[in-house]
C-alpha positions as CSV (number, residue, x, y, z in Angstrom):
1,M,32.2,-37.9,-7.1
2,V,35.5,-35.8,-6.9
3,N,34.4,-33.9,-9.8
4,Y,31.3,-33.5,-8.7
5,V,32.5,-31.8,-5.4
6,S,34.5,-29.7,-7.3
7,G,32.5,-28.4,-9.7
8,L,29.6,-28.3,-7.3
9,P,30.4,-23.7,-6.7
10,A,30.6,-23.2,-10.4
11,R,27.5,-24.0,-10.7
12,L,25.9,-22.8,-7.4
13,R,27.3,-19.4,-8.8
14,G,26.4,-20.0,-12.2
15,E,22.4,-20.7,-11.2
16,E,20.3,-17.7,-10.7
17,D,16.4,-19.8,-10.3
18,G,16.5,-18.5,-6.3
19,L,17.8,-15.1,-7.2
20,A,14.0,-13.5,-8.5
21,L,13.0,-15.3,-5.3
22,T,15.5,-13.8,-3.5
23,E,14.5,-9.4,-4.8
24,Y,11.3,-10.6,-4.6
25,L,11.2,-11.3,-0.6
26,I,13.6,-8.2,0.1
27,L,11.9,-6.0,-2.0
28,L,8.8,-7.4,-0.1
29,G,10.1,-6.7,3.1
30,L,10.9,-3.6,2.2
31,L,7.8,-2.8,1.3
32,T,6.3,-3.7,4.5
33,A,8.6,-1.8,6.3
34,A,7.8,0.9,4.4
35,V,3.8,0.8,5.0
36,V,4.5,-0.3,8.7
37,L,6.6,3.5,8.9
38,A,3.8,5.3,7.0
39,V,1.3,4.1,9.4
40,L,3.3,4.6,12.5
41,A,3.4,8.2,10.9
42,F,0.8,9.2,9.7
43,G,-1.6,6.7,11.2
44,E,-3.2,9.5,14.1
45,N,-3.8,11.9,12.2
46,L,-5.4,9.4,9.4
47,G,-7.8,8.4,11.7
48,A,-9.0,12.4,12.5
49,Q,-9.9,13.2,8.9
50,W,-11.5,8.9,8.9
51,G,-13.6,10.7,11.6
52,L,-14.4,14.1,10.2
53,W,-15.1,12.7,7.0
54,S,-16.8,10.2,8.4
55,T,-19.1,13.1,10.4
56,W,-19.3,14.5,7.3
57,L,-21.3,12.3,5.1
58,S,-23.2,11.2,8.0
59,G,-24.8,15.2,8.2
60,L,-25.7,15.1,4.8
61,N,-28.8,15.2,3.2
62,P,-30.1,11.5,2.9
63,P,-30.8,10.8,-1.9
64,P,-34.4,11.7,-2.4
65,D,-36.4,8.3,-2.1
66,L,-37.4,7.9,-6.0
67,S,-39.3,5.0,-5.6
68,T,-42.3,6.8,-5.1
């Protein structure tokens, strides 16, 4: 039992199974923060631009009816 407990820190340092998950979670957090910041910074302008595009598209002539 003493050998098991004394060797535990060395085994934990050598074990890298959870490292990839931790790295992916950090990356996911950074990407999420970047998306939130981008939406906060550009969201209003993007919404206005989307409205302009919608207005422009609704003003276009519909395609001709080719079924007749």
